[in-house]
C-alpha positions as CSV (number, residue, x, y, z in Angstrom):
1,X,16.1,36.6,12.5
2,X,13.8,33.6,13.1
3,X,14.0,30.9,11.1
4,X,10.8,29.3,9.3
5,X,10.8,25.7,10.6
6,X,11.2,23.0,8.4
7,X,7.6,21.4,8.4
8,X,6.3,24.9,7.4
9,X,8.7,25.5,4.7
10,X,8.0,22.3,3.0
11,X,4.2,23.1,3.5
12,X,4.8,26.8,1.8
13,X,6.9,25.0,-0.8
14,X,4.1,22.4,-1.4
15,X,1.2,25.0,-1.7
16,X,3.3,27.0,-4.2
17,X,3.8,24.0,-6.5
18,X,0.2,23.0,-6.2
19,X,-0.8,26.6,-7.3
20,X,1.5,26.3,-10.0
21,X,-0.1,23.1,-11.3
22,X,-3.4,24.1,-10.6
23,X,-3.4,26.7,-13.3
24,X,-2.4,23.9,-16.1
25,X,-5.4,21.4,-14.8
26,X,-9.0,20.7,-13.2
27,X,-8.3,21.0,-9.4
28,X,-9.9,18.0,-7.6
29,X,-10.9,18.4,-3.8
30,X,-11.1,15.9,-1.2
31,X,-14.4,14.8,0.3
32,X,-12.8,12.9,2.9
33,X,-9.5,11.7,4.6
34,X,-8.3,9.2,6.9
35,X,-5.0,8.0,8.8
36,X,-3.9,4.3,7.7
37,X,-2.1,1.8,9.8
38,X,0.8,1.4,7.7
39,X,4.0,3.5,8.1
40,X,5.6,4.9,4.8
41,X,3.0,3.6,2.7
42,X,4.0,3.6,-1.3
43,X,1.0,2.2,-3.4
44,X,-2.3,1.2,-2.9
45,X,-4.9,-1.1,-4.5
46,X,-8.4,-1.9,-3.8
47,X,-9.7,-5.5,-3.9
48,X,-13.2,-5.8,-4.9
49,X,-13.4,-9.6,-4.1
50,X,-12.3,-8.9,-0.7
51,X,-13.7,-5.5,-0.2
52,X,-10.3,-4.3,1.3
53,X,-7.1,-2.1,0.5
54,X,-3.4,-3.7,-0.2
55,X,-0.7,-1.4,0.7
56,X,3.0,-1.5,0.4
57,X,5.7,0.4,2.1
58,X,8.7,1.9,2.1
59,X,10.0,-0.7,4.6
60,X,9.2,-3.8,2.4
61,X,6.0,-4.6,4.1
62,X,2.6,-5.8,2.0
63,X,-0.3,-5.3,4.3
64,X,-4.2,-5.5,3.8
65,X,-6.3,-3.0,5.2
66,X,-9.9,-2.4,5.4
67,X,-11.6,0.7,3.8
68,X,-11.1,2.7,7.1
69,X,-7.4,2.4,6.9
70,X,-7.3,-0.5,9.7
71,X,-4.8,-3.1,9.5
72,X,-6.6,-6.7,8.8
73,X,-3.1,-8.6,8.2
74,X,0.4,-8.3,7.1
75,X,2.9,-11.1,5.0
76,X,5.4,-12.5,6.9
77,X,7.8,-12.0,4.3
78,X,9.8,-8.6,4.3
79,X,11.3,-6.9,1.3
80,X,13.5,-4.2,1.3
81,X,11.7,-1.0,-0.8
82,X,8.0,-2.1,-1.9
83,X,6.7,0.7,-4.1
84,X,4.1,-0.9,-6.5
85,X,1.4,-3.4,-6.0
86,X,-1.5,-5.1,-8.2
87,X,-3.8,-7.8,-8.4
88,X,-3.2,-10.8,-10.9
89,X,-6.0,-13.5,-10.2
90,X,-5.0,-14.9,-7.0
91,X,-2.0,-13.3,-6.4
92,X,-1.0,-9.9,-4.9
93,X,2.1,-8.8,-7.2
94,X,4.6,-6.3,-5.5
95,X,7.6,-4.7,-6.9
96,X,10.6,-3.9,-5.0
97,X,12.5,-0.6,-6.2
98,X,15.8,-1.4,-4.4
99,X,15.8,-5.1,-4.8
100,X,14.8,-5.1,-8.6
101,X,12.4,-7.7,-8.1
102,X,8.6,-8.8,-8.8
103,X,7.3,-10.9,-5.6
104,X,4.3,-13.1,-5.9
105,X,2.1,-13.5,-2.7
106,X,-0.6,-16.0,-2.4
107,X,-3.8,-13.8,-1.6
108,X,-5.7,-16.2,0.7
109,X,-2.2,-17.0,2.5
110,X,-0.3,-14.4,2.3
111,X,2.6,-16.8,1.7
112,X,5.5,-15.6,-0.7
113,X,5.0,-17.6,-3.7
114,X,7.6,-16.9,-6.0
115,X,10.3,-14.0,-7.1
116,X,11.4,-12.8,-10.2
117,X,14.3,-10.6,-10.6
118,X,14.4,-8.0,-13.3
119,X,17.4,-6.2,-14.7
120,X,17.6,-2.2,-14.4
121,X,20.7,0.0,-14.5
122,X,19.4,3.0,-12.7
123,X,20.0,4.1,-9.1
124,X,18.9,2.0,-6.4
125,X,16.4,4.4,-5.7
126,X,15.5,5.1,-9.0
127,X,14.2,1.7,-10.0
128,X,11.0,0.5,-10.7
129,X,8.2,2.6,-9.1
130,X,5.0,1.2,-10.1
131,X,3.7,-2.4,-11.4
132,X,0.3,-2.9,-13.4
133,X,-1.3,-5.8,-15.1
134,X,-2.9,-5.8,-18.5
135,X,-5.0,-8.5,-18.5
136,X,-6.3,-8.2,-21.9
137,X,-2.7,-8.7,-23.4
138,X,-1.3,-10.8,-20.3
139,X,1.1,-8.2,-20.0
140,X,3.1,-6.2,-17.2
141,X,3.6,-2.6,-17.2
142,X,6.5,-1.4,-14.7
143,X,7.3,2.2,-14.6
144,X,10.6,3.9,-13.7
145,X,10.0,7.1,-11.4
146,X,12.2,9.5,-13.0
147,X,15.4,10.7,-14.3
148,X,14.3,9.5,-16.8
149,X,10.9,7.9,-16.6
150,X,10.5,4.7,-18.6
151,X,7.5,2.3,-19.0
152,X,9.1,-1.4,-19.7
153,X,6.5,-3.8,-21.0
154,X,6.9,-7.2,-20.2
155,X,5.1,-10.7,-21.4
156,X,3.5,-13.0,-19.0
157,X,7.1,-14.8,-18.5
158,X,8.3,-11.2,-17.8
159,X,10.6,-11.1,-21.1
160,X,10.9,-7.9,-22.3
161,X,8.9,-6.8,-25.1
162,X,9.0,-3.0,-25.1
163,X,10.9,0.1,-23.7
164,X,9.0,3.7,-23.9
165,X,10.3,6.9,-22.3
166,X,7.4,9.0,-20.8
167,X,7.8,12.7,-20.9
168,X,4.4,14.2,-19.9
169,X,5.2,14.4,-16.2
170,X,8.3,14.9,-13.8
171,X,7.9,11.9,-12.3
172,X,5.2,8.7,-12.0
173,X,4.5,7.5,-8.6
174,X,1.7,5.0,-9.1
175,X,-0.4,3.9,-12.4
176,X,-3.7,2.1,-12.8
177,X,-5.9,0.8,-15.6
178,X,-9.5,2.4,-15.2
179,X,-12.2,2.8,-17.5
180,X,-10.5,1.6,-20.5
181,X,-7.8,4.6,-19.6
182,X,-4.3,4.5,-18.2
183,X,-4.0,6.8,-15.1
184,X,-0.9,8.2,-14.0
185,X,-0.3,9.7,-10.2
186,X,2.8,12.1,-10.2
187,X,4.0,12.9,-6.8
188,X,6.2,16.0,-8.2
189,X,3.3,17.4,-10.1
190,X,0.7,17.0,-7.6
191,X,-1.3,15.9,-10.4
192,X,-3.3,12.6,-12.1
193,X,-3.2,12.1,-15.9
194,X,-5.6,10.1,-17.9
195,X,-4.1,8.7,-20.9
196,X,-5.0,7.1,-24.2
197,X,-3.8,3.6,-25.4
198,X,-1.1,5.9,-27.6
199,X,0.0,7.2,-24.4
200,X,-1.7,10.6,-25.2
201,X,-2.8,12.8,-22.1
202,X,-6.5,13.1,-22.3
203,X,-6.9,14.7,-18.8
204,X,-5.0,16.3,-16.0
205,X,-6.2,17.2,-12.3
206,X,-4.1,18.4,-9.7
207,X,-4.8,17.2,-6.4
208,X,-3.9,19.2,-2.9
209,X,-2.0,15.8,-1.6
210,X,1.6,16.2,0.0
211,X,3.7,12.9,-1.4
212,X,1.0,11.0,-3.3
213,X,2.4,8.0,-3.8
214,X,-0.5,5.5,-4.6
215,X,-4.1,5.6,-6.3
216,X,-6.9,3.5,-6.9
217,X,-10.3,3.4,-7.2
218,X,-13.3,2.4,-5.9
219,X,-17.4,2.8,-5.9
220,X,-16.9,5.8,-7.9
221,X,-14.3,7.2,-5.7
222,X,-10.9,7.8,-6.3
223,X,-8.5,7.0,-3.4
224,X,-4.6,8.8,-2.9
225,X,-2.3,7.6,-0.5
226,X,0.1,10.2,0.9
227,X,3.5,8.7,2.2
228,X,4.6,11.4,4.7
229,X,1.2,11.9,6.0
230,X,0.3,8.4,6.6
231,X,-3.3,9.0,5.1
232,X,-5.7,8.2,2.5
233,X,-7.4,11.0,0.3
234,X,-10.9,10.0,-1.0
235,X,-12.1,12.3,-4.0
236,X,-15.2,12.2,-6.2
237,X,-14.4,10.3,-9.8
238,X,-16.9,12.8,-11.4
239,X,-16.5,16.1,-10.4
C-alpha cells in the first residue's frame, strides 16, 4: 500500500481546513503572488515613507525588501526568533518571541538603538507573536499566539496597562491598524478578522494561503506573507 507523501498530506489537510473555514466567512482570492528573498518570514510591514517592506524572520533577521520581494538591505544585529514588526517614528520595532525582547532599530542606519526586555511565563515558542503601535494613545499592543491568546497593552515606557484574553480565533499571527479597525491574521484559521475598538469581530475573510504569518496594506491592497512558502500573496482590499 502506497503512503501519501508528507507534502501532499499537508496540502490535503490545508484544503480541508480552508473549506471548513470558508463556510463561515467571506472568501478572498489572490490577484498575485511572488517569492521573497527572506527565509522563514514571520511578519511584514509596508513603509509608506520608503515605499518598501520591512520583513522579519524566524531566524532573527530584519530585512528591508522592495515591493517585488527583492532584498534591499539587512540589519547586522541577529536575534533569536523575530515574530512581529511595526514602524514607530524613525524606528523599526521588532519583537523576539523566544527572548521576550523588543528591539528598536534606526530606520536609516538599521543600527540597533535599544532593547526592552519583557516578561511572559509561557513556553519559549508561545511568547509574543505580534507587536502593534497605537499612535493615537502612544501604546504598544503585544499579542501572544495561542494556548491562550492574550493582548498585552503597554504604555510608551513599556509599563503594563492591561491584559485581555482573546477567544474569537484559534491563534493570532499578525495584527495591524487599518482604516480605524484592528485587523488580525490567523494562521490556524487561514483567516483575517476585522475588529472594532471593543474587540468585537465585524468581519471574517478566509484566505487560501498556507501558513500565513504577516499582514500589511498598501495602495488598496492586502499583502500576506507565507512562512512555509516564502511568498507574498496580494489581495484586493475591496472585493
